[in-house]
PDB file of N, CA, C and O in Angstrom:
ATOM      1  N   UNK A   1      -9.446  32.158  -9.187  1.00  0.00           N
ATOM      2  CA  UNK A   1      -9.994  30.797  -9.303  1.00  0.00           C
ATOM      3  C   UNK A   1      -8.978  29.893 -10.007  1.00  0.00           C
ATOM      4  O   UNK A   1      -8.317  30.298 -10.963  1.00  0.00           O
ATOM      5  N   UNK A   2      -8.878  28.691  -9.521  1.00  0.00           N
ATOM      6  CA  UNK A   2      -7.891  27.757 -10.074  1.00  0.00           C
ATOM      7  C   UNK A   2      -8.362  27.243 -11.434  1.00  0.00           C
ATOM      8  O   UNK A   2      -9.542  26.945 -11.623  1.00  0.00           O
ATOM      9  N   UNK A   3      -7.433  27.143 -12.367  1.00  0.00           N
ATOM     10  CA  UNK A   3      -7.795  26.657 -13.691  1.00  0.00           C
ATOM     11  C   UNK A   3      -7.850  25.138 -13.709  1.00  0.00           C
ATOM     12  O   UNK A   3      -7.265  24.475 -12.853  1.00  0.00           O
ATOM     13  N   UNK A   4      -8.556  24.597 -14.687  1.00  0.00           N
ATOM     14  CA  UNK A   4      -8.677  23.143 -14.797  1.00  0.00           C
ATOM     15  C   UNK A   4      -7.307  22.517 -15.053  1.00  0.00           C
ATOM     16  O   UNK A   4      -6.988  21.470 -14.488  1.00  0.00           O
ATOM     17  N   UNK A   5      -6.494  23.152 -15.901  1.00  0.00           N
ATOM     18  CA  UNK A   5      -5.168  22.601 -16.199  1.00  0.00           C
ATOM     19  C   UNK A   5      -4.294  22.559 -14.959  1.00  0.00           C
ATOM     20  O   UNK A   5      -3.591  21.576 -14.725  1.00  0.00           O
ATOM     21  N   UNK A   6      -4.334  23.620 -14.165  1.00  0.00           N
ATOM     22  CA  UNK A   6      -3.540  23.655 -12.939  1.00  0.00           C
ATOM     23  C   UNK A   6      -4.044  22.598 -11.967  1.00  0.00           C
ATOM     24  O   UNK A   6      -3.254  21.916 -11.314  1.00  0.00           O
ATOM     25  N   UNK A   7      -5.370  22.466 -11.876  1.00  0.00           N
ATOM     26  CA  UNK A   7      -5.965  21.468 -10.990  1.00  0.00           C
ATOM     27  C   UNK A   7      -5.539  20.064 -11.409  1.00  0.00           C
ATOM     28  O   UNK A   7      -5.175  19.245 -10.564  1.00  0.00           O
ATOM     29  N   UNK A   8      -5.585  19.786 -12.708  1.00  0.00           N
ATOM     30  CA  UNK A   8      -5.192  18.474 -13.215  1.00  0.00           C
ATOM     31  C   UNK A   8      -3.720  18.205 -12.924  1.00  0.00           C
ATOM     32  O   UNK A   8      -3.358  17.097 -12.529  1.00  0.00           O
ATOM     33  N   UNK A   9      -2.875  19.202 -13.116  1.00  0.00           N
ATOM     34  CA  UNK A   9      -1.449  19.040 -12.837  1.00  0.00           C
ATOM     35  C   UNK A   9      -1.231  18.710 -11.369  1.00  0.00           C
ATOM     36  O   UNK A   9      -0.382  17.885 -11.032  1.00  0.00           O
ATOM     37  N   UNK A  10      -2.009  19.362 -10.488  1.00  0.00           N
ATOM     38  CA  UNK A  10      -1.903  19.103  -9.056  1.00  0.00           C
ATOM     39  C   UNK A  10      -2.280  17.654  -8.753  1.00  0.00           C
ATOM     40  O   UNK A  10      -1.619  16.992  -7.953  1.00  0.00           O
ATOM     41  N   UNK A  11      -3.336  17.164  -9.388  1.00  0.00           N
ATOM     42  CA  UNK A  11      -3.758  15.775  -9.209  1.00  0.00           C
ATOM     43  C   UNK A  11      -2.669  14.827  -9.707  1.00  0.00           C
ATOM     44  O   UNK A  11      -2.347  13.841  -9.043  1.00  0.00           O
ATOM     45  N   UNK A  12      -2.099  15.130 -10.889  1.00  0.00           N
ATOM     46  CA  UNK A  12      -1.046  14.277 -11.454  1.00  0.00           C
ATOM     47  C   UNK A  12       0.149  14.191 -10.515  1.00  0.00           C
ATOM     48  O   UNK A  12       0.729  13.119 -10.342  1.00  0.00           O
ATOM     49  N   UNK A  13       0.522  15.321  -9.906  1.00  0.00           N
ATOM     50  CA  UNK A  13       1.638  15.339  -8.963  1.00  0.00           C
ATOM     51  C   UNK A  13       1.316  14.471  -7.749  1.00  0.00           C
ATOM     52  O   UNK A  13       2.163  13.710  -7.280  1.00  0.00           O
ATOM     53  N   UNK A  14       0.083  14.588  -7.241  1.00  0.00           N
ATOM     54  CA  UNK A  14      -0.313  13.783  -6.085  1.00  0.00           C
ATOM     55  C   UNK A  14      -0.262  12.293  -6.402  1.00  0.00           C
ATOM     56  O   UNK A  14       0.191  11.495  -5.581  1.00  0.00           O
ATOM     57  N   UNK A  15      -0.729  11.916  -7.595  1.00  0.00           N
ATOM     58  CA  UNK A  15      -0.712  10.506  -7.992  1.00  0.00           C
ATOM     59  C   UNK A  15       0.728  10.010  -8.109  1.00  0.00           C
ATOM     60  O   UNK A  15       1.054   8.915  -7.651  1.00  0.00           O
ATOM     61  N   UNK A  16       1.591  10.827  -8.728  1.00  0.00           N
ATOM     62  CA  UNK A  16       2.993  10.437  -8.884  1.00  0.00           C
ATOM     63  C   UNK A  16       3.671  10.289  -7.531  1.00  0.00           C
ATOM     64  O   UNK A  16       4.442   9.355  -7.310  1.00  0.00           O
ATOM     65  N   UNK A  17       3.377  11.219  -6.630  1.00  0.00           N
ATOM     66  CA  UNK A  17       3.964  11.172  -5.289  1.00  0.00           C
ATOM     67  C   UNK A  17       3.490   9.932  -4.543  1.00  0.00           C
ATOM     68  O   UNK A  17       4.263   9.283  -3.839  1.00  0.00           O
ATOM     69  N   UNK A  18       2.214   9.614  -4.707  1.00  0.00           N
ATOM     70  CA  UNK A  18       1.669   8.425  -4.043  1.00  0.00           C
ATOM     71  C   UNK A  18       2.345   7.155  -4.565  1.00  0.00           C
ATOM     72  O   UNK A  18       2.714   6.277  -3.784  1.00  0.00           O
ATOM     73  N   UNK A  19       2.503   7.062  -5.881  1.00  0.00           N
ATOM     74  CA  UNK A  19       3.155   5.886  -6.463  1.00  0.00           C
ATOM     75  C   UNK A  19       4.598   5.783  -5.998  1.00  0.00           C
ATOM     76  O   UNK A  19       5.082   4.694  -5.690  1.00  0.00           O
ATOM     77  N   UNK A  20       5.287   6.924  -5.947  1.00  0.00           N
ATOM     78  CA  UNK A  20       6.669   6.936  -5.476  1.00  0.00           C
ATOM     79  C   UNK A  20       6.735   6.485  -4.021  1.00  0.00           C
ATOM     80  O   UNK A  20       7.621   5.721  -3.637  1.00  0.00           O
ATOM     81  N   UNK A  21       5.800   6.960  -3.225  1.00  0.00           N
ATOM     82  CA  UNK A  21       5.763   6.585  -1.813  1.00  0.00           C
ATOM     83  C   UNK A  21       5.544   5.080  -1.663  1.00  0.00           C
ATOM     84  O   UNK A  21       6.167   4.439  -0.817  1.00  0.00           O
ATOM     85  N   UNK A  22       4.656   4.518  -2.489  1.00  0.00           N
ATOM     86  CA  UNK A  22       4.414   3.079  -2.430  1.00  0.00           C
ATOM     87  C   UNK A  22       5.664   2.302  -2.838  1.00  0.00           C
ATOM     88  O   UNK A  22       5.991   1.280  -2.235  1.00  0.00           O
ATOM     89  N   UNK A  23       6.354   2.789  -3.857  1.00  0.00           N
ATOM     90  CA  UNK A  23       7.560   2.106  -4.328  1.00  0.00           C
ATOM     91  C   UNK A  23       8.670   2.149  -3.293  1.00  0.00           C
ATOM     92  O   UNK A  23       9.446   1.200  -3.173  1.00  0.00           O
ATOM     93  N   UNK A  24       8.752   3.236  -2.552  1.00  0.00           N
ATOM     94  CA  UNK A  24       9.811   3.370  -1.555  1.00  0.00           C
ATOM     95  C   UNK A  24       9.416   2.747  -0.222  1.00  0.00           C
ATOM     96  O   UNK A  24      10.196   2.772   0.730  1.00  0.00           O
ATOM     97  N   UNK A  25       8.208   2.186  -0.150  1.00  0.00           N
ATOM     98  CA  UNK A  25       7.800   1.436   1.027  1.00  0.00           C
ATOM     99  C   UNK A  25       7.386   2.287   2.214  1.00  0.00           C
ATOM    100  O   UNK A  25       7.500   1.850   3.359  1.00  0.00           O
ATOM    101  N   UNK A  26       6.903   3.504   1.954  1.00  0.00           N
ATOM    102  CA  UNK A  26       6.433   4.331   3.063  1.00  0.00           C
ATOM    103  C   UNK A  26       5.140   3.752   3.628  1.00  0.00           C
ATOM    104  O   UNK A  26       4.422   3.016   2.952  1.00  0.00           O
ATOM    105  N   UNK A  27       4.866   4.096   4.863  1.00  0.00           N
ATOM    106  CA  UNK A  27       3.688   3.556   5.530  1.00  0.00           C
ATOM    107  C   UNK A  27       2.402   4.124   4.940  1.00  0.00           C
ATOM    108  O   UNK A  27       2.414   5.167   4.285  1.00  0.00           O
ATOM    109  N   UNK A  28       1.302   3.434   5.176  1.00  0.00           N
ATOM    110  CA  UNK A  28      -0.004   3.861   4.680  1.00  0.00           C
ATOM    111  C   UNK A  28      -0.364   5.237   5.219  1.00  0.00           C
ATOM    112  O   UNK A  28      -0.921   6.056   4.489  1.00  0.00           O
ATOM    113  N   UNK A  29      -0.060   5.502   6.470  1.00  0.00           N
ATOM    114  CA  UNK A  29      -0.399   6.793   7.071  1.00  0.00           C
ATOM    115  C   UNK A  29       0.358   7.924   6.388  1.00  0.00           C
ATOM    116  O   UNK A  29      -0.178   9.020   6.224  1.00  0.00           O
ATOM    117  N   UNK A  30       1.594   7.668   5.991  1.00  0.00           N
ATOM    118  CA  UNK A  30       2.374   8.689   5.290  1.00  0.00           C
ATOM    119  C   UNK A  30       1.758   8.982   3.936  1.00  0.00           C
ATOM    120  O   UNK A  30       1.670  10.140   3.529  1.00  0.00           O
ATOM    121  N   UNK A  31       1.331   7.943   3.236  1.00  0.00           N
ATOM    122  CA  UNK A  31       0.685   8.117   1.936  1.00  0.00           C
ATOM    123  C   UNK A  31      -0.615   8.896   2.101  1.00  0.00           C
ATOM    124  O   UNK A  31      -0.929   9.759   1.282  1.00  0.00           O
ATOM    125  N   UNK A  32      -1.370   8.598   3.151  1.00  0.00           N
ATOM    126  CA  UNK A  32      -2.606   9.327   3.408  1.00  0.00           C
ATOM    127  C   UNK A  32      -2.329  10.792   3.669  1.00  0.00           C
ATOM    128  O   UNK A  32      -3.092  11.651   3.228  1.00  0.00           O
ATOM    129  N   UNK A  33      -1.245  11.099   4.383  1.00  0.00           N
ATOM    130  CA  UNK A  33      -0.874  12.484   4.635  1.00  0.00           C
ATOM    131  C   UNK A  33      -0.528  13.202   3.344  1.00  0.00           C
ATOM    132  O   UNK A  33      -0.856  14.378   3.184  1.00  0.00           O
ATOM    133  N   UNK A  34       0.133  12.508   2.416  1.00  0.00           N
ATOM    134  CA  UNK A  34       0.452  13.082   1.112  1.00  0.00           C
ATOM    135  C   UNK A  34      -0.843  13.413   0.377  1.00  0.00           C
ATOM    136  O   UNK A  34      -0.956  14.477  -0.230  1.00  0.00           O
ATOM    137  N   UNK A  35      -1.816  12.512   0.429  1.00  0.00           N
ATOM    138  CA  UNK A  35      -3.100  12.742  -0.227  1.00  0.00           C
ATOM    139  C   UNK A  35      -3.792  13.971   0.334  1.00  0.00           C
ATOM    140  O   UNK A  35      -4.494  14.676  -0.392  1.00  0.00           O
ATOM    141  N   UNK A  36      -3.600  14.232   1.617  1.00  0.00           N
ATOM    142  CA  UNK A  36      -4.232  15.377   2.270  1.00  0.00           C
ATOM    143  C   UNK A  36      -3.441  16.664   2.043  1.00  0.00           C
ATOM    144  O   UNK A  36      -3.847  17.731   2.502  1.00  0.00           O
ATOM    145  N   UNK A  37      -2.325  16.568   1.344  1.00  0.00           N
ATOM    146  CA  UNK A  37      -1.519  17.745   1.069  1.00  0.00           C
ATOM    147  C   UNK A  37      -0.559  18.099   2.181  1.00  0.00           C
ATOM    148  O   UNK A  37      -0.002  19.197   2.201  1.00  0.00           O
ATOM    149  N   UNK A  38      -0.359  17.169   3.113  1.00  0.00           N
ATOM    150  CA  UNK A  38       0.565  17.405   4.222  1.00  0.00           C
ATOM    151  C   UNK A  38       1.913  16.767   3.920  1.00  0.00           C
ATOM    152  O   UNK A  38       2.026  15.926   3.028  1.00  0.00           O
ATOM    153  N   UNK A  39       2.930  17.169   4.666  1.00  0.00           N
ATOM    154  CA  UNK A  39       4.248  16.575   4.455  1.00  0.00           C
ATOM    155  C   UNK A  39       4.743  15.941   5.743  1.00  0.00           C
ATOM    156  O   UNK A  39       5.841  15.384   5.775  1.00  0.00           O
TER     157      UNK A  39
END
């Protein structure tokens, strides 16, 4: 079972990746794919 700390770290990484994607001007669909855990 996943721990709360690991889960939180995963969320933090997703948020950071999303912000980076927005800053680099990636499309909305790409950001949505990141949210879904896809690359």
